[in-house]
N, C-alpha and C positions, 0 to 999 in steps of 0.2 A: 522308436515310436513310429508307427506308420502314419500316412496322411490323415486317416480318420482319427487316430489318437491325437495327432497334432491339433486338429480343430477342436477336439474335446478339451485338450490342455489350454488352448486359446480361450475357450469359453470360461475356463476356470480363472484365467488371468483377468479377463474383462470383469468377471464377478468380483474379483479381488480389488480392483481399482474402484469399482462402484462402492464397495464397503468403505474404502478410504475416503471417497467423496462424501459419503453419508456422515462419517465422523467429522469431517471438516465443516459440513453444514451445521452440525450440532455445536461445534466450537464457536462458529461465527454467530450463531443465534444467542450465545451466552456472553456476549460482549459486556464488560462491566459498566455500571452506571456512569462511572467517572469518564469513560470513553466518550460519552455523548457531550461532554464539556469541551472536547477538542473540536475546533471550529470546522474542520473538514472531515472528521471521522465518520459521521453518519453517511455522507455521500460515498466515501471510500468503502465502508463496510457493506453498503447497499450494492455497490458494483461487484464486490467480491462474492456476495451471496448469489447475485444473478449469474455470475460466472460459474459457480458450483452447480446451480440448477441447470444451466445449459449443458454442462458436462454430463450430468446425470441423464438428462434426456437423450443425448447423443449416444451414451453408452448403453442405455436400455434398448435403443433401436438396434445398435450393433449386436447386442446379446441375442435379440430375437432373430437376427439374420443368421446366426451360427447354428449348426446342427447340434442339438442337445441330446442326442442318443448316445448311449454307451460312453458316458463321461469318464475319462481316465485321468488319474492324478498326474500333475506335472512334476511331482516329486518334491521332497523336502528342501532341495537346494534353492528353489525359487520362492518358497512359501514366505520367508522373511520380508520379501519385497512388498507384500500386501498385508502386513500386520497393521492394525488400526493405530492411528496416532493417539497420544495420551489425551485424556478428556480435558475440558476446560477447567482452569483452577477455580477455587472457591472465591466468592466475593469478600475481599478483605483488603487491608492497606497494602499497596503495591500490586493490587490485582491487575491494573491496566498493563503494567510492564510484563507481568507473568502471563497475561492473556496474549499479548503480542508475541511473546516467546513461544507459546503453545501454537499459535497460528503459523508462525514462521517455520516451526518444526513440522507441522502438518503439511504445509506447502512443500517443504523439502521431501517429505515422505511420499507425497503424491507425485512429484516430478520424478523421483527415483522409480516408483512403481510404473509410471508411464514409459520410462526408458526401458524397463524390463519387458513391458507389454509390446513396445515397438520392436524389440529384438525377436520376441517369440513370433509376432505376426509376420515379420519378414522371413523368419525361418521356414514358415509354412506357407509363404507366398499369399498372404491375405493383405493386399496392398491397401485396401480401404481402411482396415483396422490399424495398420501401421501408420498411415497418414493421420488418422484421427488421434492416435496416441502421441504422435510427434507434435501435433498442434496443441493438444492439451498440455503437454510437457512445456512447450514454449509459453503458453498462457500462464502457467504457474511460476515460471522463472521471471516473467515480467511482473506478475502480481507480487512476487517476493521482493522485487526492487521497490515497488510502490509501498509495501509494508515497511521495509527498512527505512525509507524516507520518512514515514510517519512516526517512527520511533523517536526521532529528534524532537518533534513537537511535544510528545508525551514526557520525555525526560526534562525538557525545559519547563513544562508546567509543574512537574513534580518538584523541581528545584525552587520554582517561584513559591510554591505552597509552603516550603520550609524557610522562606525568606532569603534565599540565595539569588540575588539579582545578577544580571549580566554585567561583567566588567570589561567586555571587549570595547575597544576604541576605534573599530573600523568605521568607515563613513556612514553606514546605516545604523550601527549600534550606538555611536556617540550621541545622537539626539534621542536615543531610547527606543528606536525601531529595530528590534533584534531579529535580524534576518540572515546573519552570516552562516548559520547551519544550513539554511536552504540553498544558499549560493554554492556551498561545498557539495551538497547533495546533487545539485544540478551538474556540477563538474564531473561527477562519477558516471553520469549517463553520456549521451552523445552530445552534450553541451546544453546551453540554455534552451528550454522548451517554452513555447508560447503558452501563457495562461489564458484562460477563457476571457477574463475581464481585466484584472489587475492584481495588485498585491494585497492579499488578506493580512490584516494587522493582527498579530498576537498581542497579548497584554503589554502595553508600553511599560518601560521601566519606571518605577516609582520616582517621583520628583524630577523626572527627565524633561527635556524641552518638549518632547512629543506629548507627554501627559499634560504639561502646563499649557500647551497649545490647543488641547482639546481632542487629541487623537484618542480613539477608543478601540478596545478589542472588538473585532468584527467589522471595523471599517474596511473598505476596499480602496486602496490608493490607485487612482486612475492615471494621474499625471504628476510629474515633478517639474515645476517651472514651465508648465505648458507642454511638456513633452510626454508622450504616452510611455507607460512602463508595462511591459507584457512578460517580463521574466524577472527573477530575483537578481540576476546579473545586471540587467538594465537598471533596476532600482539602485543597486550599489554604484553603478557607473554614474548615474544622475547625481547621487549624493556626493560622489567623489569630485564632481565638478565644483562643489561649494568649498570655500576655504573654512577652516575652523573658526567658529563664531559668526559665520555668515548665514543668513536666513534662506530657507528654501520654501517655495509655495507648493503645497500639495492640494490637489483636487481629489476629494474622497467622497465615496458614496456610503451613507450610513445604512445600518441594517433595515431601517424603515423605508429606504429608497431615496431619501433626500440627498442631493449632491451639494457639498459645502467646500469652502477653502479653509485649509489649516496651515499655519506657519510653524515651522520647526527650525531650530538653529543647530547647525552641525557643531 
């Protein structure tokens, strides 16, 4: 393939990843109703949709900059890299987990396609397109990590819906504030990351100290015994400082904005 044919093939690759991005946009737009019950899901989905929109705009500009005359086929060997991901699943029981699986698969497909685009662009020395492809690939790898961390919340909610309560006896779970999944999820990244405000409370375990103390789903824990908590690991460490049966004072902000004190017993 000569240089002209290379740019024509590059045009085809860019068009291919645009098609993948469009399918991802469709999947995100069809998030199941149950997903909205997840406390952080609407914000996460909104960010992902904005990411996809930004990708599409950048790709369209890239496409317009390429020479579109005499478009030559890049060949069947690369075509599978740009096959559209599967459509979003139907709304039914278990739809939230199925939808997350579809989104994760679509993100993986997009990252793969961008890797191919990156290689093709470098082959024909289009540095701008190569850099764009690499950045978009990195975006999807990071977004995939965010998505996988969200799976834990969904699974926990699904188990709660069928009456399977948490049996963990770690320092945060013992009073009914089930956060151990999030601590482990943090450990898979570069370590504890600072949260914007505090710890978002999931549904406290039934009949637990947290529920009896008045802690509610949607509360944000700001401090434990007067000390700020800005990561799940910090929350765990603060509770670890209490002996079993000892009370801890939490300062929490309610969904309405009021700040109150809640007492829980480890």
